[in-house]
C-alpha positions in Angstrom: 14.2 -25.7 -7.2 11.8 -23.1 -5.1 8.8 -24.2 -7.1 10.4 -27.8 -6.4 10.5 -26.9 -2.7 6.9 -24.7 -3.1 5.3 -27.9 -4.6 5.9 -30.0 -2.0 4.6 -27.9 0.9 1.5 -27.1 -1.0 0.8 -30.6 -2.3 2.9 -33.4 -0.6 3.3 -32.1 3.0 -0.3 -29.6 2.1 1.0 -26.7 4.0 0.1 -24.3 1.8 1.4 -21.1 4.5 5.0 -22.3 4.3 4.8 -22.6 0.6 4.1 -19.2 -0.1 8.1 -18.1 -0.1 9.3 -20.6 -2.7 6.7 -20.3 -4.6 7.2 -16.5 -4.9 10.7 -16.8 -5.2 10.1 -19.0 -8.3 7.6 -16.2 -10.0 10.4 -14.0 -9.8 12.4 -16.1 -12.3 14.1 -14.8 -15.2 12.1 -14.5 -18.0 13.8 -17.2 -20.8 13.6 -20.1 -18.1 10.9 -22.7 -18.2 10.1 -22.0 -14.4 8.9 -18.3 -15.3 6.6 -20.4 -18.1 5.1 -22.8 -15.3 1.8 -21.4 -14.1 1.7 -23.8 -11.0 3.0 -21.2 -8.8 0.6 -18.7 -9.5 -1.9 -21.1 -9.7 -0.7 -22.3 -5.8 -0.6 -18.7 -4.6 -3.8 -18.3 -5.5 -5.8 -21.3 -4.2 -3.9 -20.1 -1.0 -5.7 -16.9 -1.0 -8.9 -18.1 -2.2 -8.7 -20.3 0.8 -8.5 -17.5 3.2 -11.4 -15.4 1.2 -13.7 -18.8 1.3 -13.1 -18.5 5.3 -14.2 -14.8 6.1 -17.2 -15.1 3.5 -18.4 -18.0 5.3 -18.1 -16.1 8.3 -19.8 -13.1 6.7 -22.8 -15.2 5.6 -23.1 -16.2 9.4 -23.3 -12.7 10.6 -25.6 -11.7 7.9 -27.7 -14.7 8.6 -28.1 -13.7 12.3 -28.9 -10.2 11.6 -32.7 -11.7 9.9 -33.1 -13.7 13.2 -36.3 -13.3 14.8 -36.8 -11.4 17.5 -33.6 -9.4 17.4 -33.3 -6.2 19.2 -31.9 -2.9 17.5 -28.7 -3.4 20.5 -28.1 -7.1 18.8 -28.7 -5.6 15.5 -26.3 -2.6 15.6 -23.6 -5.2 18.0 -23.4 -7.2 14.4 -22.9 -4.7 12.7 -20.0 -3.7 14.0 -18.9 -7.0 14.1 -18.8 -7.0 10.7 -17.1 -3.9 9.9 -14.2 -5.4 12.9 -14.1 -8.0 10.0 -13.0 -5.8 6.9 -9.8 -5.4 6.9 
């Protein structure tokens, strides 16, 4: 049931955040059940976190590219480094 609801949220409604609790619950199914042998909840959960990672990587690339800009001052460079450090969890 959790896998079905999570799949509907993930694929049907394109709402990956709302699907996560249902998909996680599906991974907690007993080992002898069919749901436990299904790789889809793990794939969907991983896809959600990879999307978040891709967004962070894009932000880092923008900040790193600004460091190589011509005419950047040392104060600007220190500010960019601080912005990068602030983004690291």
